[in-house]
C-alpha positions in Angstrom: 46.4 89.8 45.9 46.2 90.1 41.9 46.2 86.7 40.6 49.9 87.6 38.3 51.7 87.1 42.5 50.9 83.9 43.9 52.2 84.3 47.3 55.0 86.6 49.2 56.0 85.1 52.2 58.3 86.2 55.0 61.6 84.4 56.5 63.6 85.4 60.1 67.0 84.0 60.4 66.5 81.2 62.4 62.9 81.4 62.7 63.3 83.3 65.5 60.5 85.2 67.1 61.4 87.3 70.4 64.1 90.0 70.0 66.2 92.6 72.7 67.1 96.6 72.2 70.1 96.3 69.9 69.5 93.0 67.8 70.0 92.7 64.5 67.0 91.7 62.6 68.0 89.5 59.7 65.4 87.8 57.0 64.6 87.8 53.6 60.8 88.4 51.9 60.1 85.3 49.4 57.8 86.8 46.2 56.6 84.4 44.2 54.8 85.2 40.6 53.0 83.2 38.1 52.7 86.0 35.6 54.5 89.0 34.5 53.8 91.8 36.3 54.1 95.4 37.0 55.7 97.5 39.1 57.2 100.9 40.2 59.1 99.5 42.9 59.5 97.0 46.3 60.4 98.6 49.6 60.5 96.9 53.6 60.2 98.8 56.0 61.0 98.1 60.3 59.0 100.2 62.2 58.1 100.1 65.9 55.0 102.3 66.8 52.5 102.8 69.9 48.9 103.3 69.2 45.9 104.1 71.3 42.9 104.8 70.1 39.1 104.3 71.4 35.0 106.0 70.9 32.8 107.1 73.5 29.2 107.9 72.4 28.5 111.6 72.7 24.8 112.4 74.1 24.7 115.4 71.8 23.3 113.7 68.5 24.4 116.3 66.8 28.1 115.4 66.8 29.9 112.8 66.1 31.4 110.0 69.3 34.5 111.3 71.2 37.5 109.7 69.2 40.7 109.4 71.6 43.9 108.5 69.5 47.9 108.9 70.3 50.3 107.9 68.4 54.5 107.3 69.1 57.1 106.0 66.7 59.8 104.6 68.0 62.1 104.0 65.4 61.2 103.8 61.7 63.4 102.4 58.5 62.9 101.7 54.7 64.7 100.3 52.3 64.4 99.7 48.9 64.5 95.9 47.2 63.9 96.3 44.0 63.8 99.1 41.0 64.0 103.2 41.8 60.1 104.1 42.4 60.1 106.7 39.7 59.8 104.1 36.9 57.3 101.1 36.2 59.6 97.7 35.8 58.3 94.6 34.3 59.3 91.8 36.5 58.8 87.8 34.9 58.0 84.4 36.5 59.6 83.2 39.2 60.4 83.2 42.6 62.8 86.3 44.4 64.5 86.6 47.7 64.6 90.1 48.8 67.5 90.1 51.7 66.7 92.5 54.8 68.8 93.4 57.7 67.3 96.3 60.6 69.2 96.9 63.7 66.6 97.4 67.0 67.3 100.7 68.6 68.4 100.1 72.2 65.6 102.1 74.3 62.3 100.8 73.8 58.6 99.7 75.4 58.5 96.2 75.4 55.4 94.4 73.0 52.0 94.4 74.5 48.3 94.1 73.2 45.4 95.6 74.8 41.9 96.7 73.8 42.6 100.5 73.3 45.9 100.0 72.2 49.0 98.4 71.3 52.6 98.7 71.3 53.8 96.6 67.7 57.3 96.3 66.2 56.3 94.8 62.4 58.4 94.2 59.2 56.1 95.3 56.1 56.6 94.8 52.8 55.4 96.8 49.7 55.2 95.9 46.4 54.1 99.3 44.3 51.8 98.7 41.5 51.4 101.9 38.8 47.4 103.0 38.9 44.4 101.3 38.7 46.5 98.3 40.6 46.4 98.4 44.2 49.6 97.9 46.1 50.2 94.6 48.1 51.4 94.6 51.2 52.4 92.4 53.8 52.9 92.7 57.7 55.4 90.4 60.1 55.0 91.0 63.5 58.1 90.3 65.9 58.2 90.7 70.0 60.6 93.0 71.2 61.4 92.8 75.0 63.2 95.8 76.9 65.6 94.6 79.2 64.2 94.0 83.1 66.7 91.6 84.8 65.1 90.3 88.3 68.6 89.5 89.3 69.1 93.2 90.1 70.2 94.2 93.2 66.8 96.3 93.4 64.4 93.4 93.3 65.8 90.8 95.5 65.3 91.7 98.7 61.9 90.9 100.5 58.6 93.6 100.8 57.3 93.5 103.8 54.2 95.7 104.5 51.6 95.9 107.6 48.4 96.8 108.1 45.4 97.6 110.7 42.0 98.8 110.8 39.0 98.8 113.6 36.0 97.1 112.3 32.8 98.7 112.7 29.7 97.0 114.0 26.5 96.4 112.1 25.5 99.7 109.6 28.6 101.5 111.1 27.4 102.2 115.1 30.3 101.2 117.4 33.5 99.4 117.3 34.0 95.6 117.1 37.0 95.9 117.6 40.6 95.3 115.3 41.9 93.6 112.8 45.7 92.9 112.0 47.3 92.0 108.7 50.9 91.6 108.1 52.1 90.3 104.5 55.7 89.6 103.0 57.5 88.6 99.5 60.0 87.2 98.8 61.1 89.9 96.4 59.9 92.3 94.0 60.3 91.0 90.1 59.4 87.8 88.8 59.3 86.6 84.7 57.0 84.3 84.2 56.7 80.6 84.9 58.2 82.3 88.5 56.3 81.5 92.0 55.7 84.5 93.8 56.2 83.0 97.6 53.5 85.0 99.7 53.6 84.7 104.0 50.4 86.6 105.7 49.1 86.6 109.1 45.8 88.0 109.3 44.3 88.3 113.0 40.6 88.9 113.8 40.4 90.5 117.3 36.9 91.9 116.7 33.8 90.4 117.6 32.7 90.8 113.7 33.2 87.5 111.7 35.1 88.1 108.5 35.1 86.4 104.7 37.8 84.4 103.2 41.1 85.9 103.0 42.1 86.4 99.3 45.3 87.1 97.2 45.1 87.9 93.6 47.9 89.5 90.7 46.4 92.3 89.1 47.1 94.2 86.0 46.9 97.7 85.4 46.4 99.4 82.1 46.3 102.8 81.2 46.0 104.3 77.6 46.3 108.1 77.2 44.6 109.2 74.4 44.1 112.7 73.7 45.7 113.5 77.1 42.6 111.9 78.7 43.1 107.9 80.4 41.4 105.0 80.3 41.8 102.4 82.3 41.7 98.2 81.6 41.9 95.9 84.9 42.8 92.1 84.5 43.1 89.4 87.3 45.9 87.0 86.6 45.8 85.0 88.9 43.6 84.2 92.0 44.2 81.9 95.4 41.7 82.1 98.7 41.7 80.4 101.7 38.9 77.2 102.6 38.3 78.6 105.7 36.3 82.2 107.0 38.4 84.4 109.3 36.0 84.0 112.0 36.5 86.2 115.1 39.2 85.6 117.4 40.8 83.2 114.5 44.5 84.0 113.5 45.1 82.7 109.4 49.2 82.3 108.5 50.4 81.6 105.4 53.9 80.2 104.8 55.8 80.8 101.9 52.1 80.4 99.4 53.2 80.0 96.0 51.9 81.7 93.0 52.6 80.4 89.9 52.9 83.2 87.4 51.0 83.0 84.0 52.5 84.0 80.6 51.9 87.6 80.8 53.1 90.9 79.1 56.3 92.6 80.9 55.7 95.9 83.2 56.1 98.8 81.2 56.3 102.2 82.9 56.6 106.5 81.5 58.7 107.4 80.2 60.0 103.9 77.6 56.2 104.5 76.5 53.9 107.9 77.0 50.7 106.5 75.6 50.6 103.1 78.0 51.6 101.5 80.8 51.1 98.3 82.4 51.5 97.8 86.0 51.0 94.6 88.4 50.3 94.5 92.1 49.5 91.1 93.8 46.4 92.4 96.4 45.7 90.6 99.6 42.1 91.0 100.8 40.3 90.5 103.5 36.5 90.7 103.3 34.3 92.1 105.4 30.7 91.4 105.2 28.0 94.0 103.7 26.8 96.5 105.5 30.0 96.4 108.4 32.5 98.3 105.9 34.8 98.0 103.0 37.3 95.0 102.3 40.6 95.4 103.9 43.4 95.4 101.4 47.4 94.6 101.8 48.9 95.8 98.2 52.3 94.6 96.9 53.9 96.5 94.1 55.3 93.7 91.5 57.2 94.6 88.2 57.4 91.7 86.1 60.7 91.1 83.7 62.2 89.7 80.6 65.4 88.3 82.5 64.0 85.2 84.9 66.0 84.6 87.8 69.5 82.6 87.5 69.3 83.4 83.5 71.9 86.2 81.6 71.2 88.0 78.1 74.8 87.0 78.0 74.3 83.2 77.8 76.0 82.9 74.3 79.6 84.3 73.8 82.3 83.3 71.5 85.2 80.4 72.1 88.3 81.6 72.4 89.6 78.3 70.2 87.6 78.4 67.0 85.6 81.9 66.6 83.1 79.2 67.3 79.9 80.2 69.0 78.6 78.5 72.6 75.5 78.9 74.5 75.4 78.3 78.2 72.7 76.1 78.4 72.0 76.9 82.0 71.7 80.8 81.6 69.3 80.4 78.0 66.3 82.6 78.5 63.3 80.4 76.7 60.1 81.9 75.4 56.5 81.5 74.7 53.2 83.1 73.7 51.5 85.6 76.8 48.4 83.7 77.3 46.6 86.1 79.7 47.0 89.9 79.7 46.5 90.9 76.6 43.6 91.3 74.5 43.2 92.0 70.6 43.5 95.1 69.7 41.0 95.7 66.2 41.8 99.4 65.4 44.1 100.3 62.2 44.8 103.8 60.8 46.1 104.3 57.3 47.8 107.3 57.8 50.0 105.6 60.3 50.6 102.6 58.8 49.0 100.2 61.5 47.5 97.4 60.4 44.0 96.0 62.1 45.6 92.5 62.8 45.5 89.8 65.2 49.0 89.3 67.3 49.8 87.8 69.9 53.2 88.8 72.2 55.5 86.7 73.2 56.9 86.6 76.7 60.7 85.2 78.9 59.0 81.9 80.7 60.3 80.4 83.1 60.3 76.9 83.0 63.2 75.6 85.4 62.0 77.9 88.6 63.2 76.7 91.9 61.8 77.7 95.4 63.1 77.0 98.5 61.7 78.9 101.6 63.4 82.3 102.1 64.2 83.6 106.1 65.9 86.9 105.4 63.3 89.1 106.4 61.9 88.9 110.5 58.6 87.6 110.8 56.5 88.2 113.7 56.4 86.8 117.0 54.1 84.8 117.6 52.4 83.8 121.6 51.6 80.5 121.6 48.7 78.8 123.3 48.0 76.1 122.1 44.5 74.1 121.4 42.7 72.0 119.8 40.4 74.9 118.4 42.9 77.2 117.2 45.3 74.1 115.8 41.8 73.8 113.1 41.7 78.0 112.9 45.3 77.4 111.3 45.7 77.7 107.6 48.8 75.7 106.9 48.9 72.1 108.4 52.6 72.8 109.7 52.4 75.5 111.3 51.0 76.1 115.2 47.6 78.6 115.2 48.3 81.1 118.2 47.3 84.3 119.3 49.8 86.8 116.9 51.4 90.0 117.9 52.6 91.5 114.7 55.8 93.8 114.7 55.8 96.4 112.3 58.2 95.4 109.7 59.9 98.3 107.4 58.8 98.7 103.9 61.9 98.7 101.4 61.5 101.0 98.5 62.2 99.8 94.9 64.7 101.6 93.0 64.4 102.1 88.9 67.5 101.0 86.6 68.8 103.6 84.3 68.0 103.2 80.7 71.0 103.2 78.0 70.3 106.1 75.7 69.2 105.9 72.3 71.0 105.3 69.1 69.6 105.5 65.4 68.8 102.9 63.9 71.1 101.2 60.7 69.9 98.9 58.2 71.7 97.8 55.0 70.0 97.5 51.6 70.5 94.3 49.7 69.5 93.6 46.2 67.5 90.8 45.1 68.4 87.5 44.3 66.6 85.5 41.9 66.0 81.8 42.1 64.4 79.5 38.9 62.6 76.2 39.7 62.2 76.4 43.5 59.3 75.8 45.8 57.5 78.3 47.4 57.9 79.3 50.6 55.1 78.2 53.3 54.0 80.9 55.3 56.0 80.3 59.1 54.4 79.6 62.0 55.2 80.7 65.6 58.5 78.1 66.5 57.9 76.1 69.3 59.9 77.3 72.4 63.4 76.0 73.4 62.2 74.8 76.5 64.9 74.0 79.7 65.4 71.0 81.9 62.0 71.8 84.6 64.2 71.1 88.3 61.9 69.8 91.1 60.0 72.0 93.0 60.0 71.7 96.4 57.9 73.5 99.6 60.5 72.0 102.7 62.5 74.0 104.7 66.1 74.7 102.7 68.9 77.4 102.2 66.9 80.0 101.9 67.6 80.9 98.5 66.5 80.7 94.4 67.9 77.7 93.0 67.9 78.0 89.4 68.9 74.6 87.4 72.9 74.2 87.2 72.8 72.1 83.9 76.5 71.2 82.2 77.5 73.8 80.1 78.6 72.6 76.5 81.8 71.6 75.6 83.6 74.7 74.2 83.9 73.4 70.5 79.9 72.6 70.7 78.4 75.1 68.4 75.2 77.0 70.0 72.4 74.8 67.7 73.9 71.6 69.1 73.8 73.4 72.7 70.0 74.4 71.5 69.6 71.1 70.6 70.3 69.7 74.2 67.8 72.2 75.7 64.9 71.0 73.1 62.9 68.2 74.4 64.8 67.5 77.6 61.9 69.0 79.6 61.6 66.3 82.9 58.7 67.7 85.0 59.3 67.2 89.1 58.6 64.3 91.0 54.5 63.7 92.0 55.4 63.3 95.4 56.9 66.2 95.5 54.4 68.1 93.6 51.5 67.0 95.3 53.9 68.1 98.5 53.6 71.9 97.9 50.1 73.3 97.8 48.3 73.5 101.3 45.2 71.9 101.9 43.3 75.3 103.0 44.2 76.8 100.5 42.0 76.9 97.4 45.0 77.2 94.4 42.9 75.6 91.8 43.3 77.9 88.4 40.2 76.5 87.1 38.5 79.0 89.5 40.4 82.1 88.6 38.4 84.8 87.1 37.0 85.0 83.6 38.4 87.8 81.0 36.1 90.6 81.4 34.2 92.2 77.9 34.9 89.0 76.0 32.0 86.3 74.9 33.0 83.4 72.9 29.8 82.1 70.4 30.6 78.5 69.6 28.5 77.3 66.5 28.5 73.0 65.6 27.0 72.0 62.1 27.5 69.6 59.6 30.1 70.2 57.2 27.8 70.2 54.1 26.1 73.7 55.9 29.6 75.7 56.5 29.8 77.3 53.0 26.6 78.9 53.7 28.0 80.3 57.0 30.3 81.8 55.6 28.4 83.1 52.9 26.6 84.7 54.8 28.8 85.9 57.3 31.1 87.6 53.9 28.1 89.0 52.2 26.6 90.4 56.0 29.8 91.5 57.4 28.2 95.3 58.7 25.5 92.9 61.1 28.5 91.6 62.2 30.3 95.2 62.9 26.9 96.2 64.7 27.2 93.7 67.0 31.5 94.3 68.0 31.4 90.4 67.0 34.5 88.9 65.3 34.8 85.8 63.2 38.4 83.9 64.5 38.4 80.2 63.7 36.7 77.4 62.1 37.7 73.5 62.1 39.0 72.2 58.7 39.8 68.5 59.4 39.1 65.4 62.2 41.3 64.1 64.5 39.5 61.8 66.8 36.0 62.2 68.9 35.0 60.7 72.0 31.8 60.3 73.6 28.7 61.0 72.4 30.4 64.2 70.1 27.8 64.2 66.3 29.5 62.5 63.8 30.4 64.8 60.7 30.1 68.0 62.9 32.2 70.8 62.6 32.6 74.3 64.5 33.1 78.0 64.3 34.4 80.1 66.7 32.9 84.0 66.9 34.2 86.6 70.0 31.9 89.3 71.3 31.9 92.0 74.0 29.3 90.7 75.5 26.4 87.3 75.6 23.6 89.9 74.9 25.5 91.6 71.8 26.3 87.5 70.8 22.3 87.1 71.3 21.3 89.9 69.1 23.3 89.0 66.6 21.6 85.1 65.5 18.5 87.0 67.0 17.8 90.7 65.4 20.1 89.9 62.2 18.2 90.5 59.1 17.6 87.6 57.2 19.3 85.1 60.1 16.5 83.5 60.9 15.8 81.8 57.5 19.6 80.7 56.5 19.8 77.1 56.5 22.7 77.2 59.1 21.3 78.6 61.2 18.2 75.9 61.5 20.7 73.2 61.3 22.9 74.1 64.2 24.1 74.2 68.4 24.7 77.1 69.5 26.3 78.3 73.0 27.8 81.5 74.4 30.8 81.2 77.2 33.4 83.6 79.1 36.5 83.6 77.9 39.8 82.3 80.4 42.7 82.8 78.1 42.6 85.0 74.8 42.6 82.6 71.7 45.6 83.3 69.7 46.0 83.1 66.0 49.2 81.1 65.5 47.3 77.9 67.1 46.9 75.4 64.8 44.6 72.9 66.5 41.6 73.0 68.7 40.3 69.9 71.4 36.8 71.0 72.4 35.7 69.1 75.3 32.4 68.5 78.0 33.0 67.1 80.7 31.4 66.7 84.6 34.1 66.7 87.6 32.9 63.6 90.0 33.0 65.6 93.3 32.2 62.9 96.0 35.6 61.5 94.8 37.0 64.2 96.9 40.7 63.1 97.8 41.0 62.2 93.9 39.9 65.4 92.7 42.2 67.5 95.0 45.3 65.7 94.0 44.5 65.6 90.5 43.6 69.6 90.4 46.8 70.0 92.3 48.8 68.2 89.7 47.5 70.0 87.5 48.4 73.3 88.9 51.9 72.8 89.7 52.9 70.5 87.1 50.5 70.0 83.5 49.5 73.5 83.9 53.2 74.9 83.4 54.4 72.5 80.7 51.4 73.4 78.9 52.2 77.1 78.6 55.8 76.2 78.1 54.7 74.3 75.2 52.4 77.2 73.8 49.4 75.2 74.7 46.3 77.7 75.6 42.9 77.1 78.0 41.1 79.2 76.2 37.7 78.0 77.5 36.7 76.1 81.1 33.6 76.6 82.4 30.2 75.5 84.0 28.6 78.9 83.0 28.0 78.5 79.4 24.4 79.2 77.8 22.8 77.2 75.2 21.1 79.6 73.0 19.8 76.8 70.4 20.0 73.5 70.4 21.4 70.7 72.5 25.4 70.8 73.8 24.6 70.4 78.1 25.0 66.8 78.8 24.5 67.6 82.3 23.9 69.7 84.9 27.1 70.7 86.1 29.1 70.1 83.3 32.2 72.3 82.5 32.7 73.0 78.6 36.3 73.8 77.8 38.1 74.5 74.8 41.9 74.1 74.5 44.6 74.8 71.9 47.6 74.0 70.5 50.5 75.6 67.7 50.1 72.4 66.0 50.7 68.7 66.9 54.5 68.6 67.6 54.0 71.1 69.9 51.1 68.4 71.5 53.4 65.5 71.5 56.2 67.5 72.8 53.6 68.2 75.7 52.7 64.7 75.9 56.4 63.6 76.2 57.5 65.3 78.7 54.9 64.2 81.3 55.5 60.8 80.2 56.6 59.7 83.7 53.1 61.0 85.1 51.2 58.7 82.4 50.2 56.5 84.8 49.2 58.4 87.9 47.1 60.5 84.8 45.5 57.4 83.9 44.6 56.3 87.4 43.0 59.3 88.8 41.3 60.5 85.2 38.8 58.7 85.1 38.4 58.9 89.3 37.5 62.6 88.6 36.0 63.4 85.8 33.3 62.3 83.3 34.0 63.3 79.4 30.9 63.7 77.9 31.8 64.6 74.8 35.2 65.7 72.8 37.1 66.5 69.6 40.0 67.5 68.2 40.2 69.4 64.7 43.1 70.8 62.6 41.5 74.6 62.4 41.8 77.9 60.0 42.1 81.0 61.5 39.8 83.4 59.5 39.9 86.4 61.5 42.4 88.4 59.4 40.6 87.4 56.3 37.5 89.1 57.6 39.0 92.2 59.1 42.1 92.9 56.7 41.6 93.6 52.6 43.1 91.4 50.3 46.2 93.3 50.1 47.0 94.3 53.9 47.2 90.8 55.1 49.6 89.9 58.1 52.2 86.6 57.8 51.7 86.0 61.5 
């Protein structure tokens, strides 16, 4: 940025982060100049685009690598904030505010970020400078969510499927018998924060011993470029049975609850022609090698943007005095996606698509409560009780039996019609000069407004999904008062009820979720006095990092506290690579890197990634712990507490568990304390989010303090303020983001 222009920031009305088609985007850009400078005009543009780009290696050395690109424009509206564009004008030192207002069209796909493409909605300001000065450009990304209401009738009915297959004997010689699988989910559309109620009955009438039963929520993304399709798959959630399906055994899951993390919404054609995002719940019966392929039952699942029991029409005008009133019980809350997205590190100057990291947001149900549903018939069971069959049952509350599966019809899901597109509307406003004013700071993502978390129960009930019943505000209260009623009122379910949810024969521990394939983090720890040596090397040898497809994510800038044997005065930087090999090659094969001071005095580890790091985070805690597996009861209780209470609240408050694994490799120095120690990286938006989270679990603090020492040993831990530097390394000086 030119020295004459000190800062360019944006402020959205109400610090709003999520919008719906038809909403109006209001705000203003703030320009602060210390000296007089010349401009040919200031432009503001709102645009919604989908951009797909990837390259494939061309084995013919005479040609360049094949490049696949597609591009869609959903809306683009530019207004002149200052000047006429044909003549130059001098702007005096001071602080200037330029208001803007845009209307979002009706028919738009939801925001999405993937490895090979993205759907982005951006507000851009461009300060045009006369030659030879470069233009100054800033971007602000917002999330736009298509209306997918899980309350629609087409999604409410349970979905039942049945499958059976013949199991061959070893090497395929002969028939070993039959395996029958019946499954049901309570409905076909959910929002993040809600739970899928899965019921299955698996009967092994063969002579072969089969493996464990696994249920996994999968995301399948299709990118289309130059009429070619490229696919990316991600595992969102996995639960497995603790016991195998041996010959003659029946496994029965009754309404096993599967929590949905913060993930992007479903995107289908024709809303977007170059990116599609779909989800399925897969129930898999593992078949041993050389016996046959795994048996799989597939439930298509739609991820919506309007949670169960909520409404987009929760805000209305009071008839008494025209005062806006918010129905707190129907209001929708939002949080950043912690899974199902990947950074898209491509750009296009001609298409005005910048290379930047943005984390899309999603509607998140923090008060979802489920009661068992009995609307769909279950298969009839002939009970022949025995001690052996009771031991084989997957749920303690159920009676194991030899089961006859009855065929259940499959219900088709119909699509709702999409409203026709409308033209964009914007209003240009004249600039307002402000003198003797402080410079606005860059915006941080605002914490979501969190609603009361109702108690979750697994007992039999009325067979209904029960949304929270909050008291409505008085008609005379304004929406701000209603919103303040929502904030800080989060209360978790009681410990006894939460601990009664899990099935002891089902492994529902999120620590065992699969890591994000194709992403590895390198953590480098060294003393603060050599941080500049590292940053200088990366800046001067940027191409060496790009050769290995590496990306600098953050550096620590201020320590809060440390626990255990964390080395005194040590700071950390985090880098991202597509593979362990590329991470290792960067520090072993890059010219001149072995002679650097920072490499000779650092501890380096490489680890897999569970949740992508988000650019809006400003605090991080890095820990190394060991679980005391001998205390089986305490470990089980603590993991259930994490899964059923702490994890959903952590996601709702914007916290992410980016790394949590014992499978990390030490490339240099000393880091691993124990043979079975786990490395974890927890990140938060700011200190306020941490305090709100701790306040929401205050009633459970005594239970946590009791279980924690029995379950884990904290070898070392440190908390830091961090500075996100991925944008500084990947963007030019005059094309940065304010997100």
